[in-house]
Structures are given as structure tokens and as C-alpha cells.
Backbone as a chain_set.jsonl record, in Angstrom:
{"seq": "MCAEARQRGQGRITVLWVPHANGPEQFYLRVGFRPTGETLHGQVLGERLLT", "coords": {"N": [[0.93, -1.295, -0.074], [1.74, 1.154, 0.701], [3.809, 1.395, -1.021], [2.488, 1.785, -3.389], [0.803, 4.241, -2.977], [3.198, 5.905, -2.774], [3.841, 6.267, -5.434], [1.839, 6.945, -6.532], [2.388, 9.609, -6.084], [1.693, 10.732, -3.361], [2.359, 11.735, -0.036], [1.46, 10.753, 2.299], [-0.337, 8.037, 4.16], [-3.454, 7.561, 5.681], [-5.444, 6.124, 8.065], [-8.531, 5.004, 9.802], [-9.445, 4.262, 13.383], [-11.34, 2.717, 15.791], [-11.077, 3.493, 19.153], [-10.333, 1.138, 21.588], [-9.889, -1.476, 23.613], [-9.414, -3.885, 22.759], [-8.922, -3.206, 20.171], [-7.531, -2.219, 16.664], [-5.333, -0.722, 17.489], [-2.881, -1.195, 18.367], [-1.637, -2.601, 16.39], [-1.807, -0.843, 14.194], [0.177, 1.115, 14.995], [2.609, -0.23, 15.457], [3.225, -0.609, 12.845], [3.742, 1.67, 11.845], [2.029, 3.964, 11.76], [0.798, 7.01, 13.314], [-1.084, 8.408, 15.539], [-3.082, 11.331, 14.615], [-4.173, 13.229, 16.519], [-6.421, 14.163, 15.793], [-9.959, 13.429, 15.574], [-12.546, 11.262, 13.996], [-15.96, 11.009, 13.889], [-15.508, 9.753, 16.531], [-13.835, 8.028, 16.068], [-10.306, 7.518, 15.814], [-7.894, 9.208, 14.093], [-5.336, 8.362, 12.336], [-1.666, 8.636, 10.458], [0.521, 7.705, 8.435], [3.697, 8.722, 7.312], [5.162, 9.055, 4.277], [7.494, 9.946, 3.431]], "CA": [[-0.048, 0.037, -0.013], [2.992, 2.297, 1.071], [4.679, 1.597, -2.523], [1.463, 2.442, -4.161], [0.588, 5.448, -2.523], [4.475, 6.736, -3.02], [3.978, 5.729, -6.765], [0.79, 7.879, -7.105], [2.668, 10.935, -5.647], [1.126, 10.667, -2.157], [3.149, 11.881, 1.017], [1.204, 10.006, 3.595], [-1.475, 7.571, 4.148], [-4.064, 7.491, 6.751], [-6.512, 4.943, 8.716], [-8.872, 5.518, 10.956], [-9.78, 3.197, 14.063], [-12.189, 2.91, 16.962], [-10.31, 3.411, 20.275], [-10.954, 0.067, 22.17], [-9.017, -2.444, 24.371], [-8.971, -5.143, 21.599], [-8.795, -2.749, 18.743], [-6.399, -2.7, 16.239], [-4.491, 0.618, 17.437], [-1.246, -1.29, 18.532], [-0.892, -2.981, 15.075], [-1.288, 0.545, 13.238], [1.402, 1.786, 15.832], [3.889, -1.206, 15.109], [3.724, -0.601, 11.545], [4.271, 3.014, 11.765], [1.004, 5.038, 12.054], [0.873, 7.544, 14.563], [-2.308, 9.204, 15.676], [-2.679, 13.106, 14.547], [-4.5, 14.213, 17.205], [-7.819, 14.544, 15.4], [-10.872, 12.071, 15.464], [-13.8, 11.487, 12.961], [-16.987, 10.198, 14.671], [-15.316, 8.925, 17.708], [-12.458, 7.144, 15.66], [-9.019, 7.753, 15.869], [-7.338, 9.433, 12.757], [-3.852, 7.965, 12.214], [-1.186, 8.801, 9.565], [1.912, 7.416, 8.105], [4.443, 9.776, 6.329], [6.049, 8.205, 3.272], [8.891, 10.417, 2.969]], "C": [[0.695, 1.203, 0.078], [3.548, 2.592, -0.591], [3.752, 2.268, -3.341], [1.046, 3.676, -4.225], [1.875, 6.383, -2.997], [4.379, 6.945, -4.734], [2.817, 6.811, -7.393], [1.218, 9.449, -6.61], [2.256, 11.269, -4.167], [2.322, 10.943, -1.205], [2.936, 11.21, 2.342], [-0.146, 9.237, 3.155], [-2.016, 7.593, 5.508], [-5.203, 6.389, 7.031], [-7.066, 5.685, 9.81], [-9.165, 4.218, 11.974], [-10.529, 3.753, 15.278], [-11.187, 2.752, 18.34], [-10.913, 2.063, 21.342], [-9.707, -0.757, 22.593], [-8.559, -3.444, 23.531], [-9.036, -4.479, 20.183], [-7.736, -2.921, 17.676], [-5.098, -1.554, 16.137], [-3.061, 0.008, 17.618], [-0.792, -2.068, 17.523], [-0.458, -1.912, 14.465], [-0.113, 0.979, 13.782], [2.607, 1.024, 15.165], [4.284, -1.03, 13.577], [3.784, 0.642, 10.711], [3.308, 4.21, 11.502], [1.139, 5.671, 13.178], [-0.222, 8.6, 14.423], [-2.081, 11.004, 15.681], [-3.527, 13.734, 15.625], [-5.948, 14.587, 17.027], [-8.768, 13.143, 15.312], [-12.025, 12.559, 14.715], [-14.969, 10.562, 13.425], [-16.878, 9.274, 15.756], [-14.084, 7.903, 17.257], [-11.29, 8.083, 15.649], [-8.365, 8.128, 14.579], [-5.699, 9.281, 12.925], [-3.021, 8.28, 10.943], [0.169, 8.207, 9.539], [2.534, 8.247, 7.037], [5.109, 8.715, 5.329], [7.206, 8.899, 2.771], [10.18, 9.702, 3.492]], "O": [[0.292, 2.235, -0.459], [3.653, 3.673, -1.17], [4.103, 3.259, -3.982], [0.89, 4.261, -5.296], [1.663, 7.471, -3.531], [4.96, 7.93, -5.191], [2.907, 7.366, -8.488], [0.426, 10.381, -6.758], [2.658, 12.387, -3.844], [3.367, 10.383, -1.536], [3.763, 11.069, 3.243], [-0.872, 9.547, 2.21], [-1.245, 7.638, 6.467], [-5.781, 5.867, 6.078], [-6.565, 6.558, 10.518], [-9.13, 3.115, 11.429], [-10.425, 4.9, 15.712], [-10.54, 1.708, 18.409], [-12.042, 2.204, 21.813], [-8.646, -0.696, 21.972], [-7.395, -3.841, 23.569], [-9.187, -5.158, 19.166], [-6.993, -3.887, 17.852], [-4.243, -1.433, 15.26], [-2.104, 0.585, 17.102], [0.406, -2.35, 17.553], [0.714, -1.715, 14.144], [0.755, 1.267, 12.957], [3.437, 1.585, 14.45], [5.412, -1.254, 13.139], [3.847, 0.773, 9.488], [3.726, 5.29, 11.085], [1.586, 5.044, 14.138], [-0.318, 9.433, 13.522], [-1.334, 11.713, 16.357], [-3.552, 14.964, 15.564], [-6.603, 15.189, 17.878], [-8.331, 12.027, 15.032], [-12.464, 13.708, 14.672], [-14.831, 9.346, 13.294], [-17.641, 8.347, 16.027], [-13.517, 7.135, 18.034], [-11.399, 9.298, 15.483], [-8.271, 7.152, 13.835], [-4.997, 10.046, 13.585], [-3.805, 8.197, 9.998], [0.886, 8.214, 10.54], [1.953, 8.45, 5.97], [5.517, 7.622, 5.721], [7.84, 8.497, 1.795], [11.29, 10.082, 3.121]]}, "num_chains": 1, "name": "protein.A"}
């Protein structure tokens, strides 16, 4: 996904997740996403910079 986004000229990719003890947050953090501090409908917005 990262390679495809770079190839298309993107500088970052984003994901949303619901904060929950058994949610995907730890997975996203391990693969390089960081919370932006923004939320959308109660979901955390995470980004991974591609630079």
C-alpha cells in the first residue's frame, strides 16, 4: 500500500480506528502509523508519512 501511494505521488496514508482495548491501534502503531490528534465520529485518525 505504501509503495502504491508513493507511486501515485502521495506523501502520507491515513487510517481510522475505534479506540478500544481489543482494537487495532497497537497493530497500526507497530507498522508506523501515529495518531494525528484528530478524531472523526469517535474514531482516531492515524497517519503514516511516506517521505
